[in-house]
Every structure is written in C-alpha cells, then in structure tokens.
C-alpha positions, 0 to 999 in steps of 0.5 A: 397571092404574091406576084413572085413566080416562086409563090405559084404552084408548078406550071404543070399543075394547072392550065393557065388558059382556063378558069380555075376550079377547085380540086375538091368539094366538101359539103358545108352548109350551116357551119358555125364560124366566129368572125370578129368575135361574132358567131355566124352560120355560113356555108360554101367555100368559106366553110368547106375549104377550111374543113378540107384543110383540117382533114388533110392536117389530121391525115398528115398528123397520123402519117407523121405519127406512123413515121411516114412523110406528109401528103405534100402537094396534093394536086397530082394525087387528086388528079389521078384519083379523079380521072375515072369519074371525069370520064363518066361525067363527060360521057354523052348518053 
C-alpha cells in the first residue's frame, strides 16, 4: 500500500487504534487456483477475498446494465447491514 494519505480509505471508515478485521467473510475451502502455472488447492482469505470481489464485480455489472451506478465504497453499507448481528453477537447470555 502506498504511504501517501490519498491512497488510504477515509479516516472515518476505520478505527486506527484497533487491529483491522475483514468486513466480509466468505466460505472458501478446496478452491483450485493457478499459481506460477501450477494448479493448487487452497482456502481461506487467499480464496475468499477474490471470490467476494468477483461477486461485487458481477453486481456492479448488473447495476450498470440497468442504468444504475456501481456500489462504490462498500464499507459504510456493510457496517449498516451488520449492526443488528453485532448487537446479538456481543450480548451476554
């Protein structure tokens, strides 16, 4: 990542006092990938991040075809969508 401040997301989109965690989770186990011409089977973030990016790309293509704008910076939308589950996951039962 570039050290130039303009390369960073808006300061309000993350808490720089805490460790960074992914905003999304995708199941990725046993995913075939090609690395340096060799096929290997992998999983985890190496597979889930590109899979999620692909889904977002498909959604953006559908939106553009319908005359709508792309989804843009997703972080604020994802945070709004996850407020309720976070409240439940932090409840002490």
